[in-house]
DRENPAVEX-580655 format. One record per residue: residue in one letter; x, z, y of N, C-alpha, C in turn. Coordinates in pm, whole numbers, plus 50000, padded with zeros to 5 digits. Each point is the difference from the previous one (the first is absolute). Example, Ala and Ser with C-alpha at 12.3 -4.5 7.8 and 13.67 -1.06 7.14 Angstrom:
2
A513195078049431499115000050119500905000050120
S499654992850105500825000650119499235007350109
REM end
This chain:
390
X068187720997094499105009349932500174999049849
X499945011249930500155000149857498664999349931
X500045002049868498784999749921499684986149953
X499194998949896499624986949950499224992250106
X500144986849997499404991650103498964990849937
X498794999950058498934991049956499634990850115
X499854987249971499494990450098498594996149957
X499065001850090498614996449975499704987350077
X499584989649930499664987350064498504999850025
X499635001050128498595000450037499635013350061
X499474999450123499665012250071498515002250014
X499234996149898498575003149998499775014049946
X498765002849964499665013449953500775003549873
X500054990949903500715002849877501495001950022
X500614991350081501435001150026500375012750072
X499235003750102500305012450073499775012249911
X498974999649917499755011349909501155001349901
X500504988749949501145000649908501245005550069
X500254995450123501165005050074499895015050024
X498795004650033499815014450023500195007949872
X499464994949889500165007049871501475001149962
X500764989250018501425000349967500775009050097
X499664999350127500655008650100499805014749967
X498805003649960499715014049965500775004249875
X500424990049919500775003049880501504999450021
X500434998950127501435000550029500664986650018
X499234989350002500564986750017500144996450149
X501024992250029500114993550131499244986849989
X499104997550094499114988449987500154990750120
X499944987249970499954989550101498804991249968
X499104998650095498814991749982500194987150080
X499974988749932500154986950065498624993850019
X499574998850124498704994450032500184987350083
X499364989449957500164987150066499374999750139
X498885006850020499304999750128500845006550109
X499764995750123500755005350114499525013850041
X498745003049973499445013050037499505007149875
X500235013249993499505007649884498495001650008
X499294992849916498555000650005499454996249863
X498745003149979499304996349878498844991050038
X500014987749952498924990750029498815003449912
X498845000950059498805003149923499085008850080
X498985005049936499015008150070499995014149941
X499175002449902499935013349943500184999749851
X500085011849941500075000949854499425013449957
X499655000549873499505012349940501105005949912
X500345012550027500965007249918499225008249898
X500114996149874499345007449893500815012749970
X499475008049909500635012949970501444998349953
X500284989349924501364998049951500974997550115
X499584992150100500874997450115500205012750082
X498955007950016500145012450077500945009749929
X499945000649868500955008649928501434994850018
X500154986849999501324994350024500525003350139
X499144999150100500405003350136500285015050014
X499285008249925500325014349997501435002049948
X500364992649895501345001349943501074995550100
X499634991150092500944995350102499985008850125
X499175010350000499935009050115499114995250112
X499214989549978499174994350106498515002649983
X499635006949894498585002349975499265006250117
X500495011250057499275006250112499844990750120
X501054992550033499924991050116499014988749975
X499974994549880499074989349970498575005150002
X499775011849945498665005750002499555003250142
X500945003750085499675002850140499594987350074
X500704988949973499774987850076499024990449934
X499645002649874499064991349931498595005650007
X499134994649916498605004150000499555001649856
X499635012449964499485002549866498724992149982
X499944992049893498884990849985498705007449973
X498974995850073498675005649982499364993749876
X498975006649944499374994449881499554985650024
X500214991649903499644985950012499684994449864
X500404987549977499744993949872499874985050013
X499114994149916499834985549994498554996650032
X499824990150089498674995550039499864985049975
X498774995150006499754985750004500084995350145
X499924986950020500054994650136498805004150083
X498925004649936498835004950073500095014850032
X500985006949946500195014150026499545009249890
X499464994649892499565008349889501215005849928
X499985013249978501115006649932499944997149850
X501144995849947500144997949857500715011649932
X500935006050071500795011149946500475008550116
X499925013249985500445009050105501215008049954
X500895002950096501185008349974499875012750081
X500065011249932499915013050065501425005150029
X500315001750128501355004450038500375013549942
X499025009249996500285013449946500324999249851
X499254991549926500294998549858501384993849978
X500354990250086501324993949987501105010350022
X499805008650099500995010350027500145009649883
X498855003849939500075009049884500684993249882
X499794986949985500564992849887501494997650015
X500434996550123501384995850023500815009550087
X499365009950057500735009450083500064996050146
X499614987750032499984995450139499094987950008
X499394997950117499204988050020500904988750044
X499434988050012500754988650053500095001450152
X500954992750059500265001150143500164986050058
X499304997250109500184987650072501045001950109
X500934990550013501055001150100500384986150047
X500364998850128500484987350051501414997549945
X500274987749964501324996749945501125003450098
X499764997550128501055002950098500275014950008
X498995008349979500205014550002500895004349884
X499704995449880500815003749884501424994650015
X500124987850049501324994250021500825008450097
X499375004450108500715008150100500465013349939
X499145006549923500375012949941501184998449904
X499984989549921501124997649908501284997050078
X499884991850102501184996250079500625012050068
X499175008550057500505011750072500645010249908
X499684999749872500585009649905501394995849952
X500394987650027501324995349958501085004550097
X501245000949955501085003650093500214989150104
X500455003550119500254989950105500974989349952
X499694987750034500884989149964499814994349861
X499095005749923499824995149863499304986449998
X499124997550094499234987750003500704989550086
X500354988749940500664989050069499014988550012
X499504997250121499094989050023500784987150027
X499274989050009500614986850022501104997349897
X499795004549878501004998949893499424991549888
X500464987749989499504990749900500915000049878
X499495004749889500795000349876500064986049941
X501224995649973500244986549949500234999749850
X500605010649947500325000049857500255014449955
X499765002249873500305012849935500744997049871
X501135006649983500824998349880500175013849936
X499815000849870500125012949934501014999249885
X500795010449988500965001249892499835013349929
X500855003249905499865012549925500315012450083
X500874998850101500455011750075499345001350136
X499614988850062499385000650131499244987150025
X499434998750118499264988050038500414996250142
X499674987750037500394994950132498794993150062
X499765003150127498924993950075500624991850113
X499714987150000500514991350105498844996750094
X500265001750129498914998550096500534994250131
X499054996250085500344994950132499325008950105
X500815004550096499475008150110500684995650130
X499174997650100500524994950128500804987349980
X499574991749907500634987149977501265000449917
X500465011849964501285001249929499765004349855
X500624993149902499885004349860500805012849975
X499405009149925500655012649970499705003849855
X500715010349952499865004349862499945015349994
X499145004949913499935014349972500215002349851
X500855009549966500135004149861499145012349977
X499435000849882499085011049971500095003949854
X499665012549973499885004749863498654996149941
X499034997150088498634996849958499384991150106
X499294989749957499234991550091498545000449956
X499135001950097498565000549974499354987850065
X499394991649920499284988450052498575004050031
X499745002750128498665003950044499524990250106
X500324987349979499754989850102498734992049974
X499035006249937498654995050001499674988949902
X498814994550022499424990049911500944988349974
X500594994650106500914988649988501445004750002
X500315009349914501295006849998501174990349979
X500955000450092501234992249985500885005949890
X499975013349986500795006449895499484995949863
X498694999949984499424995749871500344985349972
X499884991650101500304985849980501464997949961
X500885008250057501434998449972500375004949860
X499515011649961500445006249876499024998349884
X498794995750028499004997049897499584985450017
X500924990549989499694986150034498954993649908
X499815005449880499014994349909498595005150026
X499865009850089498685005550029499174990250082
X498764996949957499174991050080499695006050137
X499764991750100499675005250133498625006550000
X499655007350107498675006050009498904989449986
X498905003949937498884990949975498825003750088
X499224990050037498795002450077498945006149909
X499385010850045499035007249917498584994850015
X499784990250089498674994050012499205004450120
X500545009350080499255005350114500875000350125
X499344998750114500665002150128499365012050067
X500765006850086499505012650058500325000950148
X499065005650073500185003450142500035015250011
X500725005250099500025014450020500355003350145
X499585011950040500285004650136499825015150006
X500695006250092499805014250033499485000450142
X498875006850022499354999950131499605014150042
X499715001550128499465012550050498565001549954
X499695011649943498645002549950499825015049987
X499425006450101499935014750000498945006049908
X499004992049957498925005449918500465002049856
X499465009949929500385002149859499524988549912
X500804996749900499684989549905500405004549860
X499294995349898500475002649863501144990649965
X500865004049911501014991049944499334992549886
X499614987650026499154993049904500334985249997
X499614993749888500084985549990498614994649967
X499784987650040498734993349972500304986749934
X499194996649899500224987749924498854990350021
X500354987450020499074988949994500584989849904
X499294989249973500554989849908501304994250054
X501095002449927501294994850040500535005550130
X499575011950038500415005650129499975015349996
X500835006050084500075014650009500365003950142
X499395010950047500345005750131500245014949982
X501115005050055500335014149988500295006350134
X499795013050008500285007550123500645013349964
X501045003850076500755012349973500285007050132
X499455012050024500375007650121501485003849997
X500684998850114501435002450007500375012550080
X499085006250068500345011050090500264994850140
X500035009350096500224996550141499004989750049
X498765000949951498964991050048500204985549960
X500684997449889500224986449954499404998049862
X499674987549971499544996349867500694986949962
X500314998849872500574987949944498914992949922
X499804987250028499074992249920500704987849942
X499474995249890500524987549942498844992449939
X500154987149993499044991449932500764990049915
X499524997649878500664990649909498964990949940
X500354987249984499104990249940500794990849907
X499304994549902500604989449918500204987850090
X501184993849990500304988550086501214992749946
X500144987250035501254993049967501155006250078
X501224999149950501145005950072500334992250127
X500655007150092500524993450119499024997850112
X498805005549990499004997750103500265008150127
X499674994250114500095006850129498894994950090
X499595008250095498974996250096500565001050140
X499454992250090500435000750139499755013950057
X498925006349959499685013750039499625007549873
X500915008549951499775006749873498855010050008
X499795006250116498885009350013498674992749985
X499904988150055498804991949982499794997049851
X501094997049931499904997349856499505012349924
X500475011850037499545012249934498515002050025
X499584997850124498585001750032499124990249922
X500514987949978499224990449922499765005049858
X500975007249946499875005049863499245013349994
X500235008950095499525013849987499065004650112
X499744991550098499195004250114498585003949964
X499484995049886498655003449959499925011049897
X501125006549971500005011049904499465012750065
X499915010549921499355012450045500785006950111
X499305008850073500665008450101500995009549932
X501115003350066500414996250135500944987950006
X499964991249898500964989149996499894991050123
X498794995450039499954991650121500545007250124
X499755013150012500495007550115501525001449997
X500565001849881501465000749989500644986850046
X499414989049959500544987050040499824997750150
X498895004750054499774998650144501005008150081
X500485011049943500965008650070501444995649979
X500224989249927501364995649966500514989850100
X501115002650068500614989750086500504988349914
X499814987650045500414988649918501475000449960
X500865004650087501425000449969500405010649900
X499065008849963500325010849906499874995849855
X499454988249974499694995849864501204993249935
X500385004849884501054993949918499354993249880
X500574988649961499494993249880501164996549909
X499825002849872501024996649900499334996449869
X500534990049933499614997649862500525011549914
X499265003349895500415010849910500854994049888
X501255004249996500954995549899500425011849913
X500464997149881500485010649911501024994149904
X500755009049934500934995649895499214999049870
X499504988049972499154998249883500795001349869
X501304997150005500875001449882500845012550015
X499745010549923500755012550016501484998149971
X500835007050075501444999449978500375007149870
X500994995049928500435006849877500805012750027
X500495001450122500745012050040500005000750151
X500055012150054500155001950144501465002150039
X500904998649904501415003750024500924988649956
X501024997450083501124991249966501275006950046
X500835004249907501235006950037499705012250084
X500525000250124499785011250091498954996850105
X499104990949968498924996150091498675003449936
X499125006150079498655003249953498984994250098
X498954994049947498894995350082498965011050013
X499264999350111499065010750033498834994050077
X498815005749982498834995850077499604985649969
X499554992750103499534986349978501074990949942
X501255002750029501074991849941499985000949849
X499575011349946499995002249856498654996849937
X498905003250069498694999349934498884997450100
X500174990250088498954997050098498674998249928
X498995007450047498705000149934498894997050099
X498864996149951498854998150088499535013650051
X499295000250113499675013050062498765006849945
X499474995349888498685004349957499915014449955
X501125006449969499985014349967500615008550112
X500444993850108500625007550110501295006849959
X500754994049907501185006749945501324993650038
X500004989350079501264993350032501035009150064
X499665005850115500925009150068500205012749920
X498965004649930500125012249920501054998349891
X500004988349934500984997749894501414998750057
X500144994450120501324999350063500545014050029
X499125009050043500425013850027500395006949869
X499224997849894500385005549870501384994949959
X500214986850014501314994249966501125007450072
X499805001950130501055006050083500325014149954
X498965007849973500215013949960500715000749865
X499584991649906500654999949868501454995650013
X500254989650080501384995350017500885011050057
X499515007150101500775011050056500275010949899
X499025002949915500155010749902501034996549894
X499924987749946500914996549890501434997850050
X500154996750130501344997550056500635012550061
X499395011549978500525012250062501385003749950
X500434994449888501325003149947501144992950067
X499724990850093501074993350073500384986649940
X501114994550050500394986349967500374998149854
X500665009849939500484998349863498864998049902
X498855005850030498894999149905499024988950029
X500374990450087499054989750041499494991549883
X500844994949909499454991849891498935007349919
X500285012349961499005007649924498785003250085
X500235002850128498885003250089499074988050016
X500574988150017499154988250018499284996449871
X500625002649886499294998049874498795009249991
X500185012450046498885009550002498934995750099
X500424995050115499054995150101499144988949940
X500644990349938499264988849940499065004949891
X500475009349921499205005249889498765007550051
X500145007150111498895007750054499054991550083
X500544990650077499174993350099499364987049951
X500694992449919499484986749968498695000449922
X499875008049894498734999949928498815004250088
X500185010650077498885004850082499624990150111
X500994995550074499694991250113499444986649953
X500514994749891499484987349951498605001649940
X499715011349938498655002549951499015000950116
X500405006650108499125001050117499824986450065
X501054991850004499874986550054499004991849919
X500055001149868499034992949916498585005050025
X499865013150012498685005750024499454995850136
X500864999250102499564995650132499494985749995
X500714991549926499574986049989498664999049928
X499815007749893498725000149929498885004950091
X500295010550077498995005650089499564989650102
X500934992250052499644989450094499114989549936
X500304996349877499214989649932498565004449978
X499825012949965498645004749973499365006950120
X500735000650110499475005750124499844989350104
X500964999050091499914990850113499814985549958
X500654995549894500004985749968498804995549918
X499215009449949498884996249914498924992950082
X499544988249951499034992050075498724997149920
X500114998449870498844996449921498885010250019
X498784995850039498935009750030499665009149883
X499984994649878499675008449885501105010349975
X501264995650014501125009449980500015010750109
X499714995950125499945009750109498905010349975
X498834995449956498895009249973500355009749888
X500654994949895500385008749888501035010350045
X500994995750077501015009450050499375010850087
X499134995950091499385009650091499145010049924
X499284995449899499185009149919500895010049926
X501094995149945500925009049930500555010650094
X500364996150121500525009750097498965010550035
X498754995750020498955009550036499725009949888
X500174995549875499685008649885501165008949958
X501204997250050501165008149963499955013450072
X500075011249930500005013050067501135001150102
X499725006650112500985000750108501315006149954
X499935010249917501235006549956500844990749911
X499324992249915500724990649915500664989150086
X499284995250102500584990050090501205005650074
X499905012550042501105006350072501235001549910
X499765003849875501145001449908500674986549975
X499194989549993500574986849981500894995950117
X499595003350123500794997050118501235008950007
X499825012649964501055009950020501174998549904
X499814993049889501094999549901501234993150057
X499824990950094501164993350059500735008950098
X499305009850056500615009150098500505012849935
X499865001349869500405012349931501484998949962
X500865004150091501454998949984500685011850066
X501065004949938500795010950056501434995550023
X500625003450114501404996350022500925006549897
X501044993049961500965005849905500915010150066
X500685007649919501015009450049501314992450017
X500745003050106501274993350027500915000749878
X500604988549965500894999449887499314997349869
X498644999150003499254997849878500174985649954
X500324997749877500194986549949498924995749905
REM end
């Protein structure tokens, strides 16, 4: 097959979105995924307006809107259920052109995977090394026990928080840091309507997001030392949140024990000086892993993918200039959002001091709803670039 060749390391949402963006721009794509089965580990996510615009640019907007759930009005509550701030879905739509959408990660992963050409996704493929030169790059990997090599005009490191590509080509970059919180999450059957809302207690947060098809995604996060685990994680969640307002106890009662995932929250506390090395570009969590407090992790990965596809539309010869444009466009925005997400966590979920909590809650109650909405919406106010735009 002819045409420029891109190898994407990592078959998660960001990697598949990047492969699709490049494929739509005329690139031949190979996605190297270490897992044996094409899947996305996790429960649900919220696609903000910026992510939906990015998926529109990839041709998947209608399918995602069909399979997801437009978020109902919600906001922020206390652990007793008192509303501190409300979000009006209609106002959000008028402000941004679209509301937010709840979707199961596996649904979005499937839609991205199905949009790729047959044979593009290679599972059970462990990338061992990436070498980049001025004219091309080389990916060395192991598949079915045998070492192999792929040459490419472009390599995309989309291999997540603990990126092997980043470790190889950015050896001076510190590893991901613990952000101070651990989180549980699950997607469960729940046919009744729910608001898309979060609730805050001292050093704790519980959120719920309708996903469509009678499902809801919930998560709980608490301040904790790193590395903690419980014999029964659902019991641990109930100990923290079982006495919070309705419908939180009912959601936990409806959750099968095996459905609960627990992970410490890690992030790249030291921003990278560049997302590019030679003909290699980092994308998504590999480039800017952030805390989930603004719901922008997957959204920023989708933005990365769309921008990368647009700047690389000129083919292999223009890769150096294209990647310089990618870094110039993506690094300031994504790193600013990562900093904002970390700040939001400190003054939201992680806040424990009673006087500080009371002051924060009073400020939220006194902030006009439209001003609060504009503050939230600024991170989702993004438009996809035109192909070839530098």
